[in-house]
C-alpha positions as CSV (number, residue, x, y, z in Angstrom):
1,M,-114.5,-246.0,-52.1
2,N,-111.8,-248.8,-52.1
3,N,-110.2,-247.5,-55.2
4,D,-110.2,-244.1,-53.3
5,L,-108.9,-245.8,-50.0
6,K,-105.9,-247.4,-52.0
7,I,-104.4,-244.3,-53.3
8,R,-104.7,-242.6,-49.9
9,K,-102.2,-244.9,-48.9
10,Y,-99.4,-243.5,-51.2
11,S,-97.7,-239.7,-50.7
12,T,-98.3,-236.9,-53.3
13,E,-94.5,-237.2,-53.9
14,A,-94.7,-241.4,-54.1
15,I,-97.2,-240.6,-56.8
16,T,-95.4,-238.1,-58.4
17,F,-92.3,-240.2,-58.2
18,E,-93.6,-243.2,-59.7
19,I,-95.4,-240.9,-62.3
20,Q,-91.8,-239.8,-63.8
21,R,-90.2,-243.1,-63.6
22,R,-93.1,-244.6,-65.7
23,I,-92.4,-241.6,-68.5
24,L,-88.7,-242.3,-68.0
25,C,-88.7,-245.6,-68.2
26,G,-91.3,-246.2,-71.1
27,D,-88.9,-247.0,-73.7
28,K,-86.7,-249.0,-71.7
29,P,-86.2,-252.4,-73.2
30,K,-88.0,-255.1,-70.4
31,K,-85.2,-257.6,-69.0
32,N,-84.6,-260.0,-66.6
33,F,-80.8,-261.0,-65.7
34,I,-78.8,-263.5,-63.2
35,L,-75.6,-262.2,-61.6
36,V,-72.9,-264.8,-60.5
37,G,-70.4,-264.1,-58.5
38,P,-68.0,-264.2,-54.9
39,A,-68.5,-261.5,-52.8
40,G,-66.3,-258.4,-54.0
41,S,-66.7,-259.6,-57.1
42,G,-68.7,-256.5,-57.9
43,K,-71.6,-258.2,-59.0
44,G,-73.6,-256.1,-56.5
45,T,-72.0,-252.7,-57.5
46,N,-73.2,-253.3,-61.0
47,A,-76.3,-254.6,-60.4
48,E,-77.5,-250.9,-59.2
49,K,-75.8,-249.2,-62.2
50,I,-78.2,-252.1,-64.4
51,R,-80.5,-251.2,-62.4
52,D,-80.8,-247.7,-62.9
53,E,-79.5,-248.0,-66.9
54,L,-83.0,-250.3,-67.5
55,C,-85.0,-249.2,-64.7
56,L,-85.0,-252.5,-63.5
57,C,-85.6,-253.4,-59.4
58,H,-82.7,-255.1,-58.2
59,L,-83.3,-258.2,-55.7
60,S,-80.0,-259.0,-53.7
61,T,-80.5,-262.4,-52.0
62,G,-78.2,-260.7,-49.3
63,D,-79.6,-257.7,-49.1
64,L,-84.2,-259.5,-48.8
65,L,-82.0,-262.1,-46.2
66,R,-80.4,-258.8,-44.0
67,D,-83.6,-257.1,-44.4
68,A,-85.3,-260.3,-42.8
69,V,-83.0,-260.0,-40.1
70,A,-83.3,-256.6,-39.2
71,A,-87.1,-256.7,-38.9
72,G,-87.1,-260.0,-36.7
73,T,-89.6,-262.0,-38.9
74,D,-89.3,-265.8,-38.9
75,A,-86.8,-266.1,-41.7
76,G,-84.7,-263.7,-40.5
77,K,-84.7,-265.4,-36.8
78,K,-83.6,-268.8,-38.4
79,A,-81.0,-267.2,-40.9
80,K,-79.6,-264.7,-38.3
81,P,-77.0,-267.3,-36.7
82,I,-76.3,-268.9,-40.2
83,M,-75.3,-265.7,-42.0
84,E,-73.3,-264.7,-38.8
85,A,-71.3,-268.0,-38.9
86,G,-70.4,-267.1,-42.9
87,K,-72.1,-270.2,-44.0
88,L,-75.8,-270.5,-46.7
89,V,-78.6,-269.8,-45.7
90,P,-80.9,-272.9,-46.3
91,D,-82.9,-273.0,-50.1
92,E,-86.5,-272.8,-48.5
93,I,-85.4,-269.6,-47.0
94,V,-84.3,-267.9,-50.1
95,I,-86.3,-269.3,-52.8
96,A,-89.6,-267.8,-50.4
97,L,-87.9,-264.4,-50.0
98,I,-87.0,-264.3,-53.7
99,N,-90.6,-265.6,-55.0
100,E,-92.6,-262.6,-53.1
101,A,-89.8,-260.2,-53.7
102,M,-90.6,-260.5,-57.6
103,D,-93.8,-259.8,-57.3
104,K,-93.5,-256.3,-55.9
105,Q,-94.9,-253.5,-58.7
106,E,-91.2,-252.3,-59.1
107,C,-90.0,-255.5,-60.7
108,K,-93.2,-255.7,-63.0
109,R,-90.4,-254.1,-66.0
110,G,-87.7,-256.6,-65.2
111,M,-85.6,-257.5,-62.3
112,I,-82.0,-258.1,-61.7
113,L,-81.3,-261.2,-59.4
114,D,-78.0,-261.3,-57.1
115,G,-77.0,-264.1,-55.3
116,F,-80.0,-266.5,-56.4
117,P,-79.8,-268.7,-57.9
118,R,-76.6,-270.4,-56.1
119,N,-77.6,-273.7,-57.2
120,I,-78.4,-276.4,-59.6
121,P,-81.6,-276.9,-57.3
122,Q,-82.4,-273.0,-56.9
123,A,-82.0,-272.8,-60.4
124,K,-84.6,-275.1,-61.4
125,K,-86.8,-273.8,-58.6
126,L,-86.4,-269.9,-60.2
127,D,-87.4,-272.1,-63.7
128,E,-90.5,-273.2,-62.3
129,M,-91.3,-269.9,-60.8
130,L,-90.7,-267.8,-63.6
131,D,-93.0,-270.3,-65.7
132,K,-95.8,-269.5,-63.7
133,K,-95.5,-265.9,-63.8
134,Q,-94.9,-265.7,-68.0
135,K,-91.3,-264.6,-67.4
136,Y,-87.8,-265.7,-68.7
137,I,-83.8,-265.3,-68.4
138,D,-82.4,-262.8,-70.7
139,N,-78.9,-263.2,-69.7
140,V,-76.5,-264.6,-66.5
141,I,-73.1,-262.6,-66.4
142,Q,-70.6,-264.0,-64.4
143,F,-68.1,-261.7,-62.3
144,H,-64.6,-263.3,-61.8
145,V,-61.9,-261.3,-60.2
146,D,-58.9,-263.4,-58.6
147,D,-58.8,-264.4,-55.0
148,Q,-55.9,-262.3,-53.7
149,E,-58.1,-258.8,-54.9
150,L,-61.2,-260.3,-53.4
151,I,-59.8,-260.4,-50.3
152,E,-58.5,-256.9,-50.2
153,R,-61.8,-255.9,-52.0
154,I,-64.1,-257.5,-49.0
155,E,-61.7,-255.7,-46.1
156,G,-61.8,-252.7,-47.6
157,R,-65.7,-252.7,-48.4
158,R,-68.1,-250.1,-46.1
159,V,-71.8,-250.0,-46.3
160,H,-74.3,-247.5,-45.9
161,P,-76.8,-249.7,-43.9
162,S,-80.0,-247.9,-44.1
163,S,-79.7,-247.5,-48.1
164,G,-77.4,-250.3,-49.2
165,R,-74.9,-247.9,-51.0
166,T,-71.2,-249.5,-50.7
167,Y,-68.1,-248.2,-50.9
168,H,-64.4,-249.1,-51.1
169,V,-61.2,-247.3,-48.9
170,K,-59.4,-247.8,-52.0
171,F,-61.2,-248.6,-55.0
172,N,-64.4,-246.1,-54.4
173,P,-64.0,-243.8,-51.3
174,P,-67.1,-241.9,-49.9
175,K,-65.8,-238.1,-50.6
176,I,-65.4,-237.7,-46.4
177,A,-63.8,-240.4,-44.9
178,G,-66.4,-243.0,-43.1
179,K,-69.1,-240.9,-44.4
180,D,-72.2,-241.6,-46.6
181,D,-71.8,-239.3,-49.7
182,V,-75.5,-238.8,-49.4
183,T,-76.8,-238.7,-46.2
184,G,-73.6,-238.2,-44.4
185,E,-74.3,-240.5,-42.2
186,P,-71.4,-243.2,-40.7
187,L,-70.5,-246.0,-43.0
188,I,-70.0,-249.6,-41.6
189,Q,-67.7,-252.7,-42.2
190,R,-70.0,-255.8,-41.6
191,K,-68.9,-258.4,-39.7
192,D,-68.8,-260.9,-42.3
193,D,-66.4,-259.1,-44.5
194,N,-63.4,-260.4,-43.9
195,A,-60.6,-262.9,-45.0
196,Q,-61.8,-265.7,-43.2
197,V,-65.6,-265.6,-44.0
198,L,-64.8,-265.2,-47.8
199,K,-62.7,-268.2,-47.8
200,Q,-65.6,-269.7,-46.7
201,R,-68.3,-268.1,-49.1
202,L,-65.2,-268.8,-52.2
203,D,-65.6,-272.9,-51.0
204,S,-69.0,-273.0,-51.4
205,Y,-69.4,-270.5,-54.4
206,R,-66.7,-273.3,-56.2
207,K,-68.9,-276.2,-55.6
208,E,-72.6,-275.0,-55.3
209,T,-73.2,-272.0,-57.8
210,M,-69.9,-272.5,-60.5
211,P,-72.1,-275.5,-61.7
212,I,-75.5,-273.6,-62.5
213,L,-73.0,-271.6,-65.2
214,D,-72.7,-275.1,-67.5
215,F,-76.4,-275.3,-66.7
216,Y,-77.0,-271.5,-68.5
217,S,-74.6,-272.1,-70.4
218,R,-76.2,-275.2,-72.2
219,K,-79.3,-272.8,-72.3
220,G,-76.6,-270.2,-74.3
221,M,-77.3,-267.7,-71.4
222,A,-73.8,-267.2,-69.7
223,K,-71.7,-264.3,-70.2
224,K,-68.2,-264.1,-68.3
225,I,-66.7,-260.6,-67.3
226,D,-63.2,-260.8,-65.8
227,G,-62.7,-257.5,-63.4
228,T,-59.5,-258.5,-62.3
229,G,-57.1,-255.6,-61.9
230,K,-60.0,-253.0,-63.6
231,S,-61.5,-250.4,-62.7
232,I,-65.2,-249.9,-61.9
233,K,-66.0,-247.5,-65.2
234,D,-63.5,-250.4,-67.5
235,V,-65.7,-253.3,-66.1
236,W,-69.1,-251.2,-66.5
237,A,-68.1,-250.4,-69.6
238,D,-67.6,-254.5,-70.1
239,V,-71.6,-254.8,-68.9
240,T,-72.8,-252.5,-71.3
241,K,-71.5,-254.3,-74.1
242,L,-74.0,-257.3,-72.5
243,L,-76.9,-255.3,-72.2
């Protein structure tokens, strides 16, 4: 009876999709990646490509926090004013969200951590969480882009709120200006996608996040991709070499 009740929680379409996904993903390697880079460096775009290529789950710190804010959870209420000011959300909030998300069914095959860990304490905490779950990180990929290009990328970025699909008015425009390619719904520019907030993020990134590259380099995990002046296609070609 309990098993029957569990099955009824899912629609026929959801069950069919999951069966097809498992068949297609069965031969894909199980991997866990960390993507490192400032806002606009391309880590989010490539995380989605890696997710689709290897059938992994994509855990974006930013998305998890925005979902918490939208849902009005305790974590979201605490994080909202901090995020709007362009500051970093406290470790304990981020760690709790990531730890819970890693246990989702779609992450059983592997995951892409995007925006986490962002400092040495988080990296050490991640090691502890992975040890308990009997998992490990395969590669840490750093995305580097020059500051001036980052500003252009950030200010031109447009997002479909409900799906998280990302576009750029110059580098990756939608088929119809201001509209999502899939749903036709309006795209938005996030409040924190501006040069002033980016500068604050870059300062924090260089001070807190860059040191984790040394942390993972000592373990032989860190790889660097320079995306300055490169197209999305060219950067993806560099990423696939690492996969």
